[in-house]
C-alpha positions, 0 to 999 in steps of 0.5 A, spaced: 071 292 184 067 288 189 066 288 196 065 281 200 063 280 207 071 280 209 075 282 202 075 287 197 076 284 190 079 289 185 081 287 178 084 291 172 084 289 165 087 291 158 086 288 151 093 290 149 098 285 146 100 282 153 106 281 157 111 276 154 112 269 158 119 271 159 117 278 162 111 275 166 116 270 169 120 275 171 115 280 174 112 274 178 118 272 181 119 280 183 125 281 179 122 286 174 117 291 173 118 297 178 111 299 177 108 292 179 113 292 185 110 298 187 103 296 187 105 289 190 108 293 196 102 297 197 098 291 197 102 287 202 101 293 207 094 292 207 096 284 208 093 283 201 095 279 195 096 281 188 096 277 181 099 279 174 096 274 169 097 276 161 096 273 154 096 275 147 089 278 149 091 283 154 093 283 161 089 282 168 092 285 175 087 282 181 088 284 188 084 281 194 084 286 200 082 283 207 077 288 210 077 290 218 072 287 222 065 290 221 063 296 226 056 298 225 057 305 226 063 306 221 059 302 216 053 306 217 057 313 216 060 310 209 054 308 206 051 315 207 050 319 201 055 324 200 052 332 199 052 334 193 056 340 190 052 347 189 
């Protein structure tokens, strides 16, 4: 996960057997994969983009989400350390 000035990038990978080329085409055309469709819809709600790539070495899902315009007071609140539990 990385945050750039105007986007957040998220990448999840595994080192499994991958997705067959036929199934990957179906997933990319949004014709299959209920879990993938759900993720794609959530990413769309935030005006983001999602890509699924796969090979015999595993699968990678990449998400790019735009971040809202910066608000210094909000940013400062987000960077404050969280209190520790006692």
